[in-house]
N, C-alpha and C positions, 0 to 999 in steps of 0.2 A: 725079275730084273737082277742082273749080276752085281749091281751096286747096292750095298746095304747101308742105311744111315743109322748110326748108333748115337744120335744126339741125346736120346733119353738116358743112355748109359753115362755119358759125360756129364749131363746135368745132375744125375744122382751122385756121381763122384765128387762134384763141386758143391753138392747140397744147395742147388739153385732150382727155383721153379721156372717153368716156361714163361710165366708172366714177367718175372724179373729180367730174364734174358731178352724178351721182346722189347721191354722198355729200354734196356741198355744198348741194344743194337739198332733200335728205331724201326722195327717192323711190328706187325700186329701179332697178337697172341695166336690168332687163327693160322697165320702163316707159319709160325713156329710149330704148331700142331701138325700142319700138313708136312712140314719137313721131317718131323719126328716119325710120322707114319709112313714116309716114303712115297707119298701121293703126289710128288712134284716131278716134273720132267727135267728140271734143271735148277741150279742155284747160281746166282751172280757171284763172281769172285769177290766183289766188294762185301757182300753179305757174309760169305764164308770167312773172309778176313776178320770181320767184326766179331763173328762167333768165336773164332780161334783166339782173338785178343781177349775177349771177355772171359772165356773159359780157360785161358792159358793152356792151349793145346795145339796140336798140329792137325792139318786136314785129315791125315791118315788115322787120327784117333777117332774120328767120327764118320769117315767114309771108308767102307770096307769093300773090296772087290772079291766076289765069289763067283767063279764061272758057273754057268748052268751046265748040268750034266748033259752029255750027248743023248739025243732022243733015238 
């Protein structure tokens, strides 16, 4: 997938655990884990907004676009 989620990197920079982020944005810790692993098909803008607010970052800090090489 060409979109890479670097939520774990931002959490480390902010010295925050997934559990704390989950509590502060109102989603389950399991959903944070799924986001971190990239096993989600999408994310609501509302959730992305809350993540950015709590982590004091921009969406581009956690969502990276890397095109797939031509086959």
